[in-house]
KOLRO-902823 format. One record per residue: residue in three letters; y negated, z negated, x of N, C-alpha, C in turn. Coordinates in steps of 0.001 Angstrom, whole numbers, plus 500000, padded with zeros to 6 digits. Layout:
! KOLRO-902823
ALAYZXYZXYZX;...
//
This chain:
! KOLRO-902823
UNK633803474509617566635049475260617645635118476213616454;UNK635537477410616705635678478417615650636759478005614662;UNK636546478272613344637591477939612369638891478696612620;UNK638833479846613296640045480610613578640959479864614543;UNK640380479001615366641189478251616325642064477211615630;UNK641668476774614436642437475768613717643741476321613164;UNK643830477602612976645005478248612405645403479446613257;UNK645809479215614502646142480338615381647342481117614848;UNK647342482400615097648446483249614648649495483252615757;UNK650469482378615569651548482195616529652795482927616023;UNK653814482987616857655076483599616444655639482899615209;UNK655542481590615166656061480841614006655380481266612709;UNK654086481536612772653364481947611563653664483400611205;UNK654004484228612175654280485646611925655634485835611261;UNK656624485044611661657983485177611109657936484980609601;UNK658581485918608871658643485788607422658706487128606733;UNK658519487100605429658573488294604582657160488710604196;UNK656958490022604101655652490590603794655784491599602657;UNK654768491619601799654743492615600730653341493214600648;UNK653245494311599931651963494991599742651008494052599005;UNK649789493951599506648756493182598830647955494164597970;UNK648150494088596671647512495053595762646036494748595511;UNK645528493655596048644120493309595845643169494221596612;UNK643658494915597628642784495802598389642406497041597589;UNK643379497644596950643162498832596128644006498712594874;UNK643576497876593911644380497680592704644587498987591945;UNK645712499071591304646004500246590491647472500586590548;UNK647816501675589888649224502039589761649861502400591099;UNK649117503036591994649691503394593296650057502147594104;UNK649142501190594135649408499952594890650557499171594261;UNK650594499128592946651683498430592258653020499091592573;UNK653052500418592561654274501153592891654702500852594327;UNK653755500861595254654081500546596648654653499134596773;UNK654033498164596086654514496777596151655945496669595637;UNK656281497448594621657630497418594055658661498106594943;UNK658206498969595858659139499783596635659229499473598127;UNK658238498778598694658226498578600139657902497135600506;UNK658622496628601483658361495302602039658991495256603426;UNK658668494227604180659328494075605476659466492609605819;UNK660321492360606806660566491010607322660479491032608833;UNK660031489933609372660107489680610805660921488405610952;UNK662003488489611718662921487359611831662606486506613060;UNK663214485333613094663020484417614220663514485005615532;UNK664478485917615467664991486527616699664375487906616949;UNK663129488085616488662302489267616767662882490572616215;UNK663548490497615084664020491708614403663006492106613343;UNK662859493410613136661981493968612119662858494685611101;UNK662729494330609837663534494916608761662591495448607687;UNK662552496757607523661696497397606525662568497796605347;UNK662211497318604158663009497552602964662317498565602059;UNK663080499569601660662577500616600778663499500723599571;UNK662921500561598385663702500702597147663792502191596815;UNK665019502685596718665258504101596464665250504388594964;UNK665221505672594615665179506085593205666341505523592397;UNK667512505397593023668683504893592302668726503360592238;UNK667689502700592775667617501244592727668187500543593941;UNK668918501271594780669448500683596010668314500435597000;UNK668559499541597933667585499224598979668072499792600300;UNK667217500591600921667495501115602260666699500257603244;UNK667359499806604306666688498984605305666640499726606628;UNK665436499887607128665210500472608456665064499295609419;UNK665835499344610509665848498224611448665079498560612723;UNK664588497519613315663894497659614577663768496297615236;UNK663013496267616314662775495004617009661286494873617287;UNK660880493642617478659481493306617741659328493018619233;UNK658330493651619836657984493358621234656557492822621239;UNK656420491557621587655090490962621668654428491425622958;UNK653235491993622841652520492437624031651284491568624294;UNK651056490621623442650051489584623702650760488263623465;UNK650882487478624501651677486253624435650842484997624296;UNK649754485115623563648910483973623224648278484294621878;UNK647923483274621112647337483540619797646050484363619904;UNK645861485335619074646817485817618089647888486677618762;UNK649145486399618469650249487170619018650221488559618378;UNK650250489574619205650262490960618737651578491593619147;UNK652037492550618352653346493124618632653380494621618382;UNK654433495214618945654795496610618733656161496605618073;UNK656391497586617199657681497703616529658464498835617182;UNK659654498530617679660572499542618202661594499822617100;UNK661577501025616566662457501383615455663742502031615932;UNK664817501792615179666077502493615452665998503931614970;UNK665196504170613921664956505530613434663536505603612902;UNK662906506743613071661528506941612627661424506811611107;UNK660312506251610645660010506211609212658510506456609056;UNK658100507371608162656686507744608054655772506658607478;UNK656335505561607015655501504492606464655389503285607384;UNK656016503367608553655989502240609481655092502587610665;UNK654048501805610830653129501949611954653683501104613100;UNK654002501727614208654608500987615314653641499995615964;UNK652343500179615751651325499251616241650456498812615060;UNK650980497948614199650192497548613031648926496801613449;UNK647872496992612676646607496299612931646636494939612249;UNK646189493928612961646115492567612455644671492277612056;UNK644493491728610862643185491271610394643367489827609950;UNK642400488993610284642551487592609958641251487003609450;UNK641427485989608629640310485204608128640473483787608621;UNK639933482852607880639990481458608291641422480940608349;UNK642191481123607280643549480592607242644613481655607062;UNK644242482803606568645226483832606244645031485055607124;UNK646057485898607126645993487135607887646811488187607156;UNK646605489441607536647386490533606969647491491645607996;UNK648469492521607770648686493673608636648394494952607864;UNK647873495931608580647631497241608004648484498256608764;UNK649284498998608005650082500084608574649407501388608200;UNK649132502229609200648713503598608911649976504356608551;UNK649939505103607434651146505778606974650782507104606328;UNK651808507810605873651560509082605190650824508862603867;UNK650825507622603354650081507290602139648664506817602448;UNK648286506780603716647033506154604117647332504731604551;UNK646335503873604505646535502489604915647341501730603873;UNK648329500963604372649131500086603525648880498663604006;UNK648497497781603089648080496421603409649198495445603066;UNK649709494747604077650808493807603899650335492388604196;UNK650680491489603302650371490072603484651680489281603408;UNK651740488214604185652936487376604203653132486734602825;UNK654386486720602396654733486107601121654897484617601352;UNK654178483824600589654310482365600719655705481953600286;UNK656306481103601091657654480645600734657653479208600330;
//
């Protein structure tokens, strides 16, 4: 049996908070992105993208998640209430043995998000 089968990417594993993983491209740009952008996927299939503004306030772009693959690995599309240039409506999923991450194509290039351990 493949090791990936031991840790299937189910809806329960997808729900949570995500932040930029600076290990892909360490440096000041990645650190700045991590400080300014994050997102959440809620149990009721809501997508919340958080952007820290220059004045320190947080702007949240809302949307919903539509799963288009209903078996592990669950894949989804993001339906946004308003367009945002940093949100990829079809994020790419990459997975290893136990962990996974999403890549958003954006105006900054690829942005790598990993689930925050709670």
